[in-house]
Backbone as XML, in Angstrom:
<?xml version="1.0"?>
<chain id="A" units="angstrom">
  <residue number="1" name="UNK">
    <atom name="N" x="-16.167" y="-157.732" z="9.484"/>
    <atom name="CA" x="-17.506" y="-157.744" z="8.921"/>
    <atom name="C" x="-17.561" y="-158.450" z="7.564"/>
  </residue>
  <residue number="2" name="UNK">
    <atom name="N" x="-16.484" y="-159.058" z="7.124"/>
    <atom name="CA" x="-16.511" y="-159.657" z="5.798"/>
    <atom name="C" x="-17.528" y="-160.780" z="5.710"/>
  </residue>
  <residue number="3" name="UNK">
    <atom name="N" x="-17.568" y="-161.652" z="6.734"/>
    <atom name="CA" x="-18.516" y="-162.757" z="6.692"/>
    <atom name="C" x="-19.947" y="-162.251" z="6.742"/>
  </residue>
  <residue number="4" name="UNK">
    <atom name="N" x="-20.222" y="-161.275" z="7.632"/>
    <atom name="CA" x="-21.592" y="-160.781" z="7.747"/>
    <atom name="C" x="-22.018" y="-160.021" z="6.497"/>
  </residue>
  <residue number="5" name="UNK">
    <atom name="N" x="-21.084" y="-159.290" z="5.851"/>
    <atom name="CA" x="-21.474" y="-158.570" z="4.644"/>
    <atom name="C" x="-21.759" y="-159.550" z="3.511"/>
  </residue>
  <residue number="6" name="UNK">
    <atom name="N" x="-21.056" y="-160.680" z="3.487"/>
    <atom name="CA" x="-21.343" y="-161.696" z="2.477"/>
    <atom name="C" x="-22.732" y="-162.287" z="2.710"/>
  </residue>
  <residue number="7" name="UNK">
    <atom name="N" x="-23.080" y="-162.549" z="3.970"/>
    <atom name="CA" x="-24.422" y="-163.036" z="4.279"/>
    <atom name="C" x="-25.460" y="-162.012" z="3.865"/>
  </residue>
  <residue number="8" name="UNK">
    <atom name="N" x="-25.166" y="-160.753" z="4.142"/>
    <atom name="CA" x="-26.078" y="-159.678" z="3.768"/>
    <atom name="C" x="-26.268" y="-159.643" z="2.258"/>
  </residue>
  <residue number="9" name="UNK">
    <atom name="N" x="-25.180" y="-159.684" z="1.521"/>
    <atom name="CA" x="-25.256" y="-159.618" z="0.067"/>
    <atom name="C" x="-26.050" y="-160.780" z="-0.518"/>
  </residue>
  <residue number="10" name="UNK">
    <atom name="N" x="-25.791" y="-161.977" z="-0.018"/>
    <atom name="CA" x="-26.525" y="-163.145" z="-0.513"/>
    <atom name="C" x="-28.006" y="-163.032" z="-0.173"/>
  </residue>
  <residue number="11" name="UNK">
    <atom name="N" x="-28.297" y="-162.560" z="1.032"/>
    <atom name="CA" x="-29.704" y="-162.402" z="1.447"/>
    <atom name="C" x="-30.412" y="-161.378" z="0.570"/>
  </residue>
  <residue number="12" name="UNK">
    <atom name="N" x="-29.752" y="-160.236" z="0.321"/>
    <atom name="CA" x="-30.363" y="-159.202" z="-0.516"/>
    <atom name="C" x="-30.549" y="-159.689" z="-1.956"/>
  </residue>
  <residue number="13" name="UNK">
    <atom name="N" x="-29.554" y="-160.392" z="-2.485"/>
    <atom name="CA" x="-29.668" y="-160.901" z="-3.857"/>
    <atom name="C" x="-30.807" y="-161.907" z="-3.961"/>
  </residue>
  <residue number="14" name="UNK">
    <atom name="N" x="-30.888" y="-162.807" z="-2.998"/>
    <atom name="CA" x="-31.959" y="-163.818" z="-3.025"/>
    <atom name="C" x="-33.327" y="-163.147" z="-2.892"/>
  </residue>
  <residue number="15" name="UNK">
    <atom name="N" x="-33.434" y="-162.164" z="-2.005"/>
    <atom name="CA" x="-34.702" y="-161.463" z="-1.813"/>
    <atom name="C" x="-35.126" y="-160.755" z="-3.093"/>
  </residue>
  <residue number="16" name="UNK">
    <atom name="N" x="-34.167" y="-160.102" z="-3.745"/>
    <atom name="CA" x="-34.462" y="-159.383" z="-4.985"/>
    <atom name="C" x="-34.872" y="-160.339" z="-6.097"/>
  </residue>
  <residue number="17" name="UNK">
    <atom name="N" x="-34.114" y="-161.419" z="-6.255"/>
    <atom name="CA" x="-34.437" y="-162.355" z="-7.337"/>
    <atom name="C" x="-35.737" y="-163.103" z="-7.061"/>
  </residue>
  <residue number="18" name="UNK">
    <atom name="N" x="-36.001" y="-163.407" z="-5.787"/>
    <atom name="CA" x="-37.278" y="-164.047" z="-5.444"/>
    <atom name="C" x="-38.453" y="-163.148" z="-5.819"/>
  </residue>
  <residue number="19" name="UNK">
    <atom name="N" x="-38.241" y="-161.838" z="-5.706"/>
    <atom name="CA" x="-39.281" y="-160.873" z="-6.069"/>
    <atom name="C" x="-39.295" y="-160.594" z="-7.572"/>
  </residue>
  <residue number="20" name="UNK">
    <atom name="N" x="-38.412" y="-161.276" z="-8.311"/>
    <atom name="CA" x="-38.306" y="-161.133" z="-9.764"/>
    <atom name="C" x="-38.029" y="-159.673" z="-10.183"/>
  </residue>
  <residue number="21" name="UNK">
    <atom name="N" x="-37.097" y="-159.063" z="-9.448"/>
    <atom name="CA" x="-36.713" y="-157.684" z="-9.728"/>
    <atom name="C" x="-35.296" y="-157.644" z="-10.274"/>
  </residue>
  <residue number="22" name="UNK">
    <atom name="N" x="-35.076" y="-156.799" z="-11.252"/>
    <atom name="CA" x="-33.722" y="-156.577" z="-11.751"/>
    <atom name="C" x="-33.069" y="-155.484" z="-10.905"/>
  </residue>
  <residue number="23" name="UNK">
    <atom name="N" x="-31.751" y="-155.394" z="-11.014"/>
    <atom name="CA" x="-31.042" y="-154.320" z="-10.310"/>
    <atom name="C" x="-31.536" y="-152.955" z="-10.796"/>
  </residue>
  <residue number="24" name="UNK">
    <atom name="N" x="-31.781" y="-152.843" z="-12.068"/>
    <atom name="CA" x="-32.259" y="-151.562" z="-12.623"/>
    <atom name="C" x="-33.664" y="-151.218" z="-12.125"/>
  </residue>
  <residue number="25" name="UNK">
    <atom name="N" x="-34.506" y="-152.220" z="-11.948"/>
    <atom name="CA" x="-35.853" y="-151.960" z="-11.430"/>
    <atom name="C" x="-35.787" y="-151.453" z="-9.999"/>
  </residue>
  <residue number="26" name="UNK">
    <atom name="N" x="-34.904" y="-152.064" z="-9.199"/>
    <atom name="CA" x="-34.748" y="-151.606" z="-7.810"/>
    <atom name="C" x="-34.180" y="-150.188" z="-7.788"/>
  </residue>
  <residue number="27" name="UNK">
    <atom name="N" x="-33.237" y="-149.923" z="-8.675"/>
    <atom name="CA" x="-32.673" y="-148.574" z="-8.784"/>
    <atom name="C" x="-33.777" y="-147.560" z="-9.103"/>
  </residue>
  <residue number="28" name="UNK">
    <atom name="N" x="-34.619" y="-147.892" z="-10.064"/>
    <atom name="CA" x="-35.686" y="-146.969" z="-10.474"/>
    <atom name="C" x="-36.660" y="-146.698" z="-9.334"/>
  </residue>
  <residue number="29" name="UNK">
    <atom name="N" x="-36.915" y="-147.710" z="-8.509"/>
    <atom name="CA" x="-37.889" y="-147.564" z="-7.427"/>
    <atom name="C" x="-37.304" y="-146.939" z="-6.163"/>
  </residue>
  <residue number="30" name="UNK">
    <atom name="N" x="-35.991" y="-147.112" z="-5.947"/>
    <atom name="CA" x="-35.408" y="-146.670" z="-4.678"/>
    <atom name="C" x="-34.426" y="-145.522" z="-4.800"/>
  </residue>
  <residue number="31" name="UNK">
    <atom name="N" x="-33.860" y="-145.330" z="-5.990"/>
    <atom name="CA" x="-32.834" y="-144.316" z="-6.152"/>
    <atom name="C" x="-31.443" y="-144.809" z="-5.785"/>
  </residue>
  <residue number="32" name="UNK">
    <atom name="N" x="-31.327" y="-146.060" z="-5.339"/>
    <atom name="CA" x="-30.027" y="-146.657" z="-5.038"/>
    <atom name="C" x="-29.486" y="-147.213" z="-6.355"/>
  </residue>
  <residue number="33" name="UNK">
    <atom name="N" x="-28.287" y="-146.770" z="-6.760"/>
    <atom name="CA" x="-27.775" y="-147.139" z="-8.077"/>
    <atom name="C" x="-27.602" y="-148.644" z="-8.212"/>
  </residue>
  <residue number="34" name="UNK">
    <atom name="N" x="-27.811" y="-149.123" z="-9.437"/>
    <atom name="CA" x="-27.675" y="-150.562" z="-9.670"/>
    <atom name="C" x="-26.234" y="-151.013" z="-9.461"/>
  </residue>
  <residue number="35" name="UNK">
    <atom name="N" x="-25.267" y="-150.155" z="-9.707"/>
    <atom name="CA" x="-23.858" y="-150.502" z="-9.470"/>
    <atom name="C" x="-23.615" y="-150.713" z="-7.973"/>
  </residue>
  <residue number="36" name="UNK">
    <atom name="N" x="-24.168" y="-149.816" z="-7.145"/>
    <atom name="CA" x="-24.031" y="-149.950" z="-5.695"/>
    <atom name="C" x="-24.721" y="-151.224" z="-5.229"/>
  </residue>
  <residue number="37" name="UNK">
    <atom name="N" x="-25.926" y="-151.476" z="-5.737"/>
    <atom name="CA" x="-26.660" y="-152.687" z="-5.369"/>
    <atom name="C" x="-25.868" y="-153.937" z="-5.731"/>
  </residue>
  <residue number="38" name="UNK">
    <atom name="N" x="-25.276" y="-153.951" z="-6.916"/>
    <atom name="CA" x="-24.487" y="-155.091" z="-7.355"/>
    <atom name="C" x="-23.297" y="-155.316" z="-6.421"/>
  </residue>
  <residue number="39" name="UNK">
    <atom name="N" x="-22.601" y="-154.237" z="-6.082"/>
    <atom name="CA" x="-21.451" y="-154.349" z="-5.187"/>
    <atom name="C" x="-21.882" y="-154.792" z="-3.789"/>
  </residue>
  <residue number="40" name="UNK">
    <atom name="N" x="-23.040" y="-154.358" z="-3.363"/>
    <atom name="CA" x="-23.576" y="-154.769" z="-2.064"/>
    <atom name="C" x="-23.899" y="-156.264" z="-2.078"/>
  </residue>
  <residue number="41" name="UNK">
    <atom name="N" x="-24.531" y="-156.724" z="-3.138"/>
    <atom name="CA" x="-24.917" y="-158.134" z="-3.243"/>
    <atom name="C" x="-23.709" y="-159.064" z="-3.366"/>
  </residue>
  <residue number="42" name="UNK">
    <atom name="N" x="-22.630" y="-158.591" z="-3.959"/>
    <atom name="CA" x="-21.436" y="-159.426" z="-4.107"/>
    <atom name="C" x="-20.472" y="-159.288" z="-2.935"/>
  </residue>
  <residue number="43" name="UNK">
    <atom name="N" x="-20.792" y="-158.442" z="-1.977"/>
    <atom name="CA" x="-19.948" y="-158.281" z="-0.792"/>
    <atom name="C" x="-18.780" y="-157.337" z="-0.973"/>
  </residue>
  <residue number="44" name="UNK">
    <atom name="N" x="-18.718" y="-156.630" z="-2.097"/>
    <atom name="CA" x="-17.624" y="-155.682" z="-2.311"/>
    <atom name="C" x="-17.781" y="-154.451" z="-1.407"/>
  </residue>
  <residue number="45" name="UNK">
    <atom name="N" x="-19.016" y="-154.101" z="-1.097"/>
    <atom name="CA" x="-19.264" y="-153.013" z="-0.140"/>
    <atom name="C" x="-19.379" y="-153.663" z="1.218"/>
  </residue>
  <residue number="46" name="UNK">
    <atom name="N" x="-18.460" y="-153.293" z="2.115"/>
    <atom name="CA" x="-18.375" y="-153.938" z="3.426"/>
    <atom name="C" x="-19.254" y="-153.270" z="4.476"/>
  </residue>
  <residue number="47" name="UNK">
    <atom name="N" x="-19.479" y="-151.979" z="4.360"/>
    <atom name="CA" x="-20.266" y="-151.265" z="5.368"/>
    <atom name="C" x="-21.327" y="-150.391" z="4.689"/>
  </residue>
  <residue number="48" name="UNK">
    <atom name="N" x="-22.423" y="-150.997" z="4.274"/>
    <atom name="CA" x="-23.490" y="-150.206" z="3.654"/>
    <atom name="C" x="-24.093" y="-149.248" z="4.672"/>
  </residue>
  <residue number="49" name="UNK">
    <atom name="N" x="-24.564" y="-148.135" z="4.191"/>
    <atom name="CA" x="-25.139" y="-147.156" z="5.110"/>
    <atom name="C" x="-26.495" y="-147.647" z="5.620"/>
  </residue>
  <residue number="50" name="UNK">
    <atom name="N" x="-26.792" y="-147.327" z="6.877"/>
    <atom name="CA" x="-28.106" y="-147.690" z="7.418"/>
    <atom name="C" x="-29.259" y="-147.135" z="6.589"/>
  </residue>
  <residue number="51" name="UNK">
    <atom name="N" x="-29.083" y="-145.954" z="5.996"/>
    <atom name="CA" x="-30.181" y="-145.386" z="5.209"/>
    <atom name="C" x="-30.454" y="-146.213" z="3.952"/>
  </residue>
  <residue number="52" name="UNK">
    <atom name="N" x="-29.406" y="-146.747" z="3.326"/>
    <atom name="CA" x="-29.594" y="-147.613" z="2.167"/>
    <atom name="C" x="-30.279" y="-148.904" z="2.600"/>
  </residue>
  <residue number="53" name="UNK">
    <atom name="N" x="-29.847" y="-149.466" z="3.734"/>
    <atom name="CA" x="-30.471" y="-150.687" z="4.229"/>
    <atom name="C" x="-31.947" y="-150.455" z="4.543"/>
  </residue>
  <residue number="54" name="UNK">
    <atom name="N" x="-32.249" y="-149.289" z="5.079"/>
    <atom name="CA" x="-33.643" y="-148.967" z="5.392"/>
    <atom name="C" x="-34.466" y="-148.872" z="4.110"/>
  </residue>
  <residue number="55" name="UNK">
    <atom name="N" x="-33.921" y="-148.215" z="3.107"/>
    <atom name="CA" x="-34.607" y="-148.083" z="1.819"/>
    <atom name="C" x="-34.885" y="-149.459" z="1.208"/>
  </residue>
  <residue number="56" name="UNK">
    <atom name="N" x="-33.889" y="-150.330" z="1.251"/>
    <atom name="CA" x="-34.058" y="-151.674" z="0.683"/>
    <atom name="C" x="-35.043" y="-152.508" z="1.506"/>
  </residue>
  <residue number="57" name="UNK">
    <atom name="N" x="-34.985" y="-152.377" z="2.819"/>
    <atom name="CA" x="-35.927" y="-153.103" z="3.681"/>
    <atom name="C" x="-37.359" y="-152.704" z="3.351"/>
  </residue>
  <residue number="58" name="UNK">
    <atom name="N" x="-37.592" y="-151.422" z="3.150"/>
    <atom name="CA" x="-38.946" y="-150.973" z="2.806"/>
    <atom name="C" x="-39.359" y="-151.495" z="1.437"/>
  </residue>
  <residue number="59" name="UNK">
    <atom name="N" x="-38.461" y="-151.447" z="0.460"/>
    <atom name="CA" x="-38.809" y="-151.902" z="-0.893"/>
    <atom name="C" x="-39.088" y="-153.395" z="-0.929"/>
  </residue>
  <residue number="60" name="UNK">
    <atom name="N" x="-38.241" y="-154.167" z="-0.240"/>
    <atom name="CA" x="-38.380" y="-155.624" z="-0.252"/>
    <atom name="C" x="-39.374" y="-156.133" z="0.801"/>
  </residue>
  <residue number="61" name="UNK">
    <atom name="N" x="-39.862" y="-155.220" z="1.634"/>
    <atom name="CA" x="-40.791" y="-155.578" z="2.713"/>
    <atom name="C" x="-40.188" y="-156.641" z="3.624"/>
  </residue>
  <residue number="62" name="UNK">
    <atom name="N" x="-38.970" y="-156.354" z="4.079"/>
    <atom name="CA" x="-38.260" y="-157.237" z="4.997"/>
    <atom name="C" x="-37.830" y="-156.428" z="6.213"/>
  </residue>
  <residue number="63" name="UNK">
    <atom name="N" x="-37.350" y="-157.114" z="7.225"/>
    <atom name="CA" x="-36.981" y="-156.472" z="8.480"/>
    <atom name="C" x="-35.714" y="-155.625" z="8.336"/>
  </residue>
  <residue number="64" name="UNK">
    <atom name="N" x="-35.845" y="-154.351" z="8.669"/>
    <atom name="CA" x="-34.694" y="-153.444" z="8.679"/>
    <atom name="C" x="-33.692" y="-153.893" z="9.739"/>
  </residue>
  <residue number="65" name="UNK">
    <atom name="N" x="-34.172" y="-154.275" z="10.906"/>
    <atom name="CA" x="-33.288" y="-154.721" z="11.985"/>
    <atom name="C" x="-32.490" y="-155.953" z="11.546"/>
  </residue>
  <residue number="66" name="UNK">
    <atom name="N" x="-33.141" y="-156.844" z="10.810"/>
    <atom name="CA" x="-32.441" y="-158.038" z="10.321"/>
    <atom name="C" x="-31.321" y="-157.645" z="9.358"/>
  </residue>
  <residue number="67" name="UNK">
    <atom name="N" x="-31.572" y="-156.704" z="8.474"/>
    <atom name="CA" x="-30.527" y="-156.237" z="7.560"/>
    <atom name="C" x="-29.388" y="-155.585" z="8.325"/>
  </residue>
  <residue number="68" name="UNK">
    <atom name="N" x="-29.725" y="-154.791" z="9.321"/>
    <atom name="CA" x="-28.690" y="-154.146" z="10.129"/>
    <atom name="C" x="-27.816" y="-155.190" z="10.810"/>
  </residue>
  <residue number="69" name="UNK">
    <atom name="N" x="-28.445" y="-156.216" z="11.349"/>
    <atom name="CA" x="-27.690" y="-157.273" z="12.017"/>
    <atom name="C" x="-26.809" y="-158.031" z="11.014"/>
  </residue>
  <residue number="70" name="UNK">
    <atom name="N" x="-27.353" y="-158.357" z="9.848"/>
    <atom name="CA" x="-26.557" y="-159.039" z="8.828"/>
    <atom name="C" x="-25.367" y="-158.185" z="8.381"/>
  </residue>
  <residue number="71" name="UNK">
    <atom name="N" x="-25.533" y="-156.867" z="8.404"/>
    <atom name="CA" x="-24.462" y="-155.958" z="8.009"/>
    <atom name="C" x="-23.419" y="-155.783" z="9.108"/>
  </residue>
  <residue number="72" name="UNK">
    <atom name="N" x="-23.697" y="-156.340" z="10.293"/>
    <atom name="CA" x="-22.733" y="-156.250" z="11.381"/>
    <atom name="C" x="-22.953" y="-155.103" z="12.335"/>
  </residue>
  <residue number="73" name="UNK">
    <atom name="N" x="-24.044" y="-154.388" z="12.178"/>
    <atom name="CA" x="-24.340" y="-153.296" z="13.096"/>
    <atom name="C" x="-24.908" y="-153.857" z="14.398"/>
  </residue>
  <residue number="74" name="UNK">
    <atom name="N" x="-24.572" y="-153.241" z="15.524"/>
    <atom name="CA" x="-25.131" y="-153.723" z="16.797"/>
    <atom name="C" x="-26.628" y="-153.427" z="16.862"/>
  </residue>
  <residue number="75" name="UNK">
    <atom name="N" x="-27.357" y="-154.390" z="17.378"/>
    <atom name="CA" x="-28.800" y="-154.256" z="17.533"/>
    <atom name="C" x="-29.092" y="-154.201" z="19.024"/>
  </residue>
  <residue number="76" name="UNK">
    <atom name="N" x="-29.769" y="-153.153" z="19.490"/>
    <atom name="CA" x="-30.065" y="-153.083" z="20.918"/>
    <atom name="C" x="-31.009" y="-154.204" z="21.354"/>
  </residue>
  <residue number="77" name="UNK">
    <atom name="N" x="-30.807" y="-154.675" z="22.572"/>
    <atom name="CA" x="-31.693" y="-155.689" z="23.134"/>
    <atom name="C" x="-33.061" y="-155.065" z="23.379"/>
  </residue>
  <residue number="78" name="UNK">
    <atom name="N" x="-34.103" y="-155.751" z="22.935"/>
    <atom name="CA" x="-35.457" y="-155.225" z="23.099"/>
    <atom name="C" x="-36.338" y="-156.176" z="23.879"/>
  </residue>
  <residue number="79" name="UNK">
    <atom name="N" x="-35.751" y="-157.264" z="24.361"/>
    <atom name="CA" x="-36.560" y="-158.256" z="25.052"/>
    <atom name="C" x="-37.247" y="-159.197" z="24.079"/>
  </residue>
  <residue number="80" name="UNK">
    <atom name="N" x="-37.051" y="-158.983" z="22.782"/>
    <atom name="CA" x="-37.619" y="-159.843" z="21.763"/>
    <atom name="C" x="-36.562" y="-160.852" z="21.342"/>
  </residue>
  <residue number="81" name="UNK">
    <atom name="N" x="-36.965" y="-161.943" z="20.697"/>
    <atom name="CA" x="-35.981" y="-162.939" z="20.256"/>
    <atom name="C" x="-34.930" y="-162.312" z="19.343"/>
  </residue>
  <residue number="82" name="UNK">
    <atom name="N" x="-33.718" y="-162.836" z="19.406"/>
    <atom name="CA" x="-32.641" y="-162.355" z="18.540"/>
    <atom name="C" x="-32.999" y="-162.590" z="17.084"/>
  </residue>
  <residue number="83" name="UNK">
    <atom name="N" x="-32.528" y="-161.703" z="16.241"/>
    <atom name="CA" x="-32.865" y="-161.792" z="14.821"/>
    <atom name="C" x="-32.114" y="-162.891" z="14.091"/>
  </residue>
  <residue number="84" name="UNK">
    <atom name="N" x="-31.096" y="-163.466" z="14.727"/>
    <atom name="CA" x="-30.362" y="-164.503" z="14.020"/>
    <atom name="C" x="-30.824" y="-165.906" z="14.393"/>
  </residue>
  <residue number="85" name="UNK">
    <atom name="N" x="-31.941" y="-166.022" z="15.076"/>
    <atom name="CA" x="-32.478" y="-167.341" z="15.368"/>
    <atom name="C" x="-33.142" y="-167.890" z="14.117"/>
  </residue>
  <residue number="86" name="UNK">
    <atom name="N" x="-33.158" y="-169.208" z="13.963"/>
    <atom name="CA" x="-33.781" y="-169.774" z="12.750"/>
    <atom name="C" x="-35.228" y="-169.331" z="12.560"/>
  </residue>
  <residue number="87" name="UNK">
    <atom name="N" x="-36.002" y="-169.263" z="13.642"/>
    <atom name="CA" x="-37.405" y="-168.890" z="13.472"/>
    <atom name="C" x="-37.566" y="-167.443" z="13.027"/>
  </residue>
  <residue number="88" name="UNK">
    <atom name="N" x="-36.726" y="-166.543" z="13.523"/>
    <atom name="CA" x="-36.860" y="-165.151" z="13.106"/>
    <atom name="C" x="-36.337" y="-164.952" z="11.688"/>
  </residue>
  <residue number="89" name="UNK">
    <atom name="N" x="-35.331" y="-165.728" z="11.289"/>
    <atom name="CA" x="-34.863" y="-165.650" z="9.907"/>
    <atom name="C" x="-35.956" y="-166.134" z="8.963"/>
  </residue>
  <residue number="90" name="UNK">
    <atom name="N" x="-36.657" y="-167.181" z="9.372"/>
    <atom name="CA" x="-37.769" y="-167.690" z="8.571"/>
    <atom name="C" x="-38.852" y="-166.622" z="8.448"/>
  </residue>
  <residue number="91" name="UNK">
    <atom name="N" x="-39.189" y="-165.979" z="9.566"/>
    <atom name="CA" x="-40.213" y="-164.928" z="9.551"/>
    <atom name="C" x="-39.778" y="-163.765" z="8.663"/>
  </residue>
  <residue number="92" name="UNK">
    <atom name="N" x="-38.510" y="-163.411" z="8.708"/>
    <atom name="CA" x="-38.021" y="-162.315" z="7.872"/>
    <atom name="C" x="-38.126" y="-162.663" z="6.391"/>
  </residue>
  <residue number="93" name="UNK">
    <atom name="N" x="-37.901" y="-163.929" z="6.056"/>
    <atom name="CA" x="-38.019" y="-164.356" z="4.666"/>
    <atom name="C" x="-39.457" y="-164.295" z="4.182"/>
  </residue>
  <residue number="94" name="UNK">
    <atom name="N" x="-40.406" y="-164.586" z="5.078"/>
    <atom name="CA" x="-41.810" y="-164.579" z="4.682"/>
    <atom name="C" x="-42.352" y="-163.175" z="4.497"/>
  </residue>
  <residue number="95" name="UNK">
    <atom name="N" x="-41.873" y="-162.251" z="5.304"/>
    <atom name="CA" x="-42.436" y="-160.909" z="5.271"/>
    <atom name="C" x="-43.795" y="-160.889" z="5.948"/>
  </residue>
  <residue number="96" name="UNK">
    <atom name="N" x="-44.569" y="-159.892" z="5.648"/>
    <atom name="CA" x="-45.884" y="-159.741" z="6.256"/>
    <atom name="C" x="-46.837" y="-160.781" z="5.679"/>
  </residue>
  <residue number="97" name="UNK">
    <atom name="N" x="-47.550" y="-161.477" z="6.572"/>
    <atom name="CA" x="-48.553" y="-162.448" z="6.134"/>
    <atom name="C" x="-49.898" y="-162.074" z="6.735"/>
  </residue>
  <residue number="98" name="UNK">
    <atom name="N" x="-50.944" y="-162.412" z="6.027"/>
    <atom name="CA" x="-52.286" y="-162.169" z="6.535"/>
    <atom name="C" x="-52.615" y="-163.239" z="7.583"/>
  </residue>
  <residue number="99" name="UNK">
    <atom name="N" x="-53.618" y="-162.997" z="8.416"/>
    <atom name="CA" x="-54.014" y="-164.034" z="9.381"/>
    <atom name="C" x="-54.398" y="-165.356" z="8.696"/>
  </residue>
  <residue number="100" name="UNK">
    <atom name="N" x="-55.066" y="-165.286" z="7.553"/>
    <atom name="CA" x="-55.422" y="-166.501" z="6.822"/>
    <atom name="C" x="-54.180" y="-167.243" z="6.329"/>
  </residue>
  <residue number="101" name="UNK">
    <atom name="N" x="-53.206" y="-166.494" z="5.831"/>
    <atom name="CA" x="-51.959" y="-167.119" z="5.383"/>
    <atom name="C" x="-51.225" y="-167.762" z="6.557"/>
  </residue>
  <residue number="102" name="UNK">
    <atom name="N" x="-51.213" y="-167.083" z="7.690"/>
    <atom name="CA" x="-50.559" y="-167.635" z="8.882"/>
    <atom name="C" x="-51.219" y="-168.947" z="9.293"/>
  </residue>
  <residue number="103" name="UNK">
    <atom name="N" x="-52.547" y="-168.969" z="9.311"/>
    <atom name="CA" x="-53.269" y="-170.196" z="9.655"/>
    <atom name="C" x="-52.939" y="-171.318" z="8.675"/>
  </residue>
  <residue number="104" name="UNK">
    <atom name="N" x="-52.878" y="-170.993" z="7.394"/>
    <atom name="CA" x="-52.573" y="-171.997" z="6.377"/>
    <atom name="C" x="-51.151" y="-172.533" z="6.553"/>
  </residue>
  <residue number="105" name="UNK">
    <atom name="N" x="-50.204" y="-171.654" z="6.876"/>
    <atom name="CA" x="-48.827" y="-172.090" z="7.105"/>
    <atom name="C" x="-48.733" y="-173.007" z="8.315"/>
  </residue>
  <residue number="106" name="UNK">
    <atom name="N" x="-49.436" y="-172.678" z="9.379"/>
    <atom name="CA" x="-49.436" y="-173.527" z="10.572"/>
    <atom name="C" x="-50.038" y="-174.889" z="10.250"/>
  </residue>
  <residue number="107" name="UNK">
    <atom name="N" x="-51.152" y="-174.897" z="9.517"/>
    <atom name="CA" x="-51.780" y="-176.163" z="9.122"/>
    <atom name="C" x="-50.825" y="-177.014" z="8.286"/>
  </residue>
  <residue number="108" name="UNK">
    <atom name="N" x="-50.135" y="-176.374" z="7.357"/>
    <atom name="CA" x="-49.212" y="-177.093" z="6.494"/>
    <atom name="C" x="-48.040" y="-177.666" z="7.296"/>
  </residue>
  <residue number="109" name="UNK">
    <atom name="N" x="-47.503" y="-176.873" z="8.228"/>
    <atom name="CA" x="-46.406" y="-177.343" z="9.064"/>
    <atom name="C" x="-46.845" y="-178.533" z="9.920"/>
  </residue>
  <residue number="110" name="UNK">
    <atom name="N" x="-48.047" y="-178.471" z="10.451"/>
    <atom name="CA" x="-48.562" y="-179.597" z="11.234"/>
    <atom name="C" x="-48.669" y="-180.844" z="10.368"/>
  </residue>
  <residue number="111" name="UNK">
    <atom name="N" x="-49.102" y="-180.703" z="9.137"/>
    <atom name="CA" x="-49.196" y="-181.825" z="8.209"/>
    <atom name="C" x="-47.817" y="-182.435" z="7.953"/>
  </residue>
  <residue number="112" name="UNK">
    <atom name="N" x="-46.825" y="-181.610" z="7.723"/>
    <atom name="CA" x="-45.462" y="-182.083" z="7.486"/>
    <atom name="C" x="-44.943" y="-182.827" z="8.712"/>
  </residue>
  <residue number="113" name="UNK">
    <atom name="N" x="-45.169" y="-182.264" z="9.900"/>
    <atom name="CA" x="-44.686" y="-182.904" z="11.125"/>
    <atom name="C" x="-45.377" y="-184.241" z="11.363"/>
  </residue>
  <residue number="114" name="UNK">
    <atom name="N" x="-46.659" y="-184.334" z="11.085"/>
    <atom name="CA" x="-47.375" y="-185.616" z="11.234"/>
    <atom name="C" x="-46.795" y="-186.656" z="10.270"/>
  </residue>
  <residue number="115" name="UNK">
    <atom name="N" x="-46.555" y="-186.230" z="9.047"/>
    <atom name="CA" x="-45.990" y="-187.123" z="8.058"/>
    <atom name="C" x="-44.619" y="-187.629" z="8.500"/>
  </residue>
  <residue number="116" name="UNK">
    <atom name="N" x="-43.794" y="-186.703" z="9.018"/>
    <atom name="CA" x="-42.445" y="-187.070" z="9.453"/>
    <atom name="C" x="-42.473" y="-187.998" z="10.663"/>
  </residue>
  <residue number="117" name="UNK">
    <atom name="N" x="-43.418" y="-187.789" z="11.569"/>
    <atom name="CA" x="-43.542" y="-188.678" z="12.742"/>
    <atom name="C" x="-43.961" y="-190.081" z="12.299"/>
  </residue>
  <residue number="118" name="UNK">
    <atom name="N" x="-44.744" y="-190.187" z="11.264"/>
    <atom name="CA" x="-45.174" y="-191.481" z="10.746"/>
    <atom name="C" x="-44.030" y="-192.279" z="10.131"/>
  </residue>
  <residue number="119" name="UNK">
    <atom name="N" x="-42.979" y="-191.606" z="9.722"/>
    <atom name="CA" x="-41.824" y="-192.277" z="9.100"/>
    <atom name="C" x="-40.850" y="-192.833" z="10.137"/>
  </residue>
  <residue number="120" name="UNK">
    <atom name="N" x="-40.961" y="-192.383" z="11.381"/>
    <atom name="CA" x="-40.003" y="-192.786" z="12.416"/>
    <atom name="C" x="-40.266" y="-194.152" z="12.950"/>
  </residue>
</chain>
């Protein structure tokens, strides 16, 4: 699980810093110590508890299942796309979006694709 825990740590660190949160702020809001969070983000903790991952998923508004998978825990098949596909990783990074935001993202992606097709 060393590789997956490193991916998990980098993902959690990026998510936290993107949200402009310090380790101490996350500690104050979740009760998870900043020392534990630091060790988790640097990959020193190899098997974080599911309850800690759940707490962080709720605080960061990200997919708990995605964190579990990054931590190396088995994820039951649900008939839904795997969480390690590029599109689901992208969705996990975005978090919850409003219908208006979703429409705007689709419009923007279409614009980028049109521009790229014009360069070919």
